[in-house]
C-alpha positions, 0 to 999 in steps of 0.5 A: 484798904478798907476801914469799916466802922459799925455801930461804934460806941464808947462811954468814959463813965456810965453816963457819959458817952461820947461815941454813939452808934457811929458807922462810916466806911473809908476806902482806897482814895478817899478823904474823909473829914470829921468834923466838930468843936472841941469836946464832941469825940473827935480825938476818941474816936482817933483812939478808938481808931488806932487801938488805943481804947478796946472797951468800945461796942461795935467793930473796927475792922481793916479788909476784914480784920477786926483792930483789936486783935492786931499786934501793935505791929500789924496795927502800925504796918496798917495805919499811921497818924499824924499827931497835931503837934510834935514837940520832941525831946531832942534836938533831931534833925527833919532827916531823922524824924522823917526815919521815925516812921520806920520804928517798927521794921528795925530792933532796938539798937539798930540804926536805919540802913542806906536803902531806908534813908533813901526811902525817908528822902523820897518821903519828904520829896514828896511831899515838898520838904526834902531841902529841909532834911538837915534843918532842926526839925524845932526851927521849922515853921508850923507848915513845914513841920506838920510836912515833915510828921507827914512824910514820917507817916509815909516812911511806915507804908500805912496804906491809913493816914489818921490826921488829927486836926492837921492845920490847927496851929496854922496860918492860912497860906499853910492850911492849904499848903497842907491840905492840898498835900493831904489831898494828892496823897489821897489821889495817890491811893492812901486813905486819909481820915483828918479832923478840921473844925474849919468845915470849908476845909471839908467843903473843899478837899474832902470826899466825906464828912463825919459831922458832929453837929451842935444840937441835932443830927441830920444830914442834907442830899447836896453833902451827903455826911453824917452830922453828928449831934450835942445831945443826939437823940436819947440825949438830952437835947430838944428838937433842933436846940441844944443839949441840957446838962450833957457831954457833946456826944458822937452819935450817929443818927438815921433818917428816913431818906436814904441822904447817906450814900457816897460817891463811888470812892465810899460810904458814910452810914449811921448807926440804925 
C-alpha cells in the first residue's frame, strides 16, 4: 500500500494557512515521522489523511485512489488510526478494546465470533500484551495502553497505521518499548506514519522525516527530510528568522539541490 500526498494545502480561514504545498510518499514497510511543535499542522495533516477534512487542495491517494472517493468503511480497511490518548467511558477490558478494531466488519448489535476473538488475541500477542487481555484497560500504564491501541489498529487489518504522538505521555523506557514495537511493524510490511516532537525518535527509528522547522524551510543531504518552517516562504518569515504575526504553517519548500530523495523504501518531496 502506497500513500501519496501531492501539493496538499489547507486553511481554516483565508488568512490562516495550516498546510501549504506538502508532498510526500510513504510506501510499504516504511516508518515516516512528522516532526514539529504544537500548532504546526501535524494534527490537521492527519485529519486530511483520515478523510476528516475534505476542503483541502491537492491530492491524497492510496494506491492511486483519492481518499475523498472512498467510503468510511473502505477507508477504514486501508488506514488505522492510533490516538495519542484514549479514555473509555466504560470499564472495557483490554480484549474488548482490541475487538473495537473489528467495528467495520460487524453489523449493529452483532457480537464478535470466536474467530474474531482469536484474531484480537493474536494482535495483542503481536505487540506483547496478550497477558493483559482480561485486565481493565483504564488500569494499565501509559505504555501498556498505547500498545493495546496499536493492537486495536492491527485488528482492522489496514495496511497504513497513523499514530498521533504515540509516546508523548510516556516515560523514556516506555517510549523505547512502544517505538521498538512500531519499528517491528514497519519491518513486517505496514506503512507507518507517526507524529512526534522528539527528533531523536525520528533519527533512531524512521527511514524518512517530514519536518516542520521553525524559522525556515530547508534540508540536508545527510538526513533526507522535508523541513516545514514557521512562516515559510511567502508567509511573513525573514530568512533564517522568525515569522512575524503568523500562525505556524506546515508547508513545502523546494531547494535547488535534489536533497529530497529517499532510500529505496520511499521518498519525500516538497511542492514546487
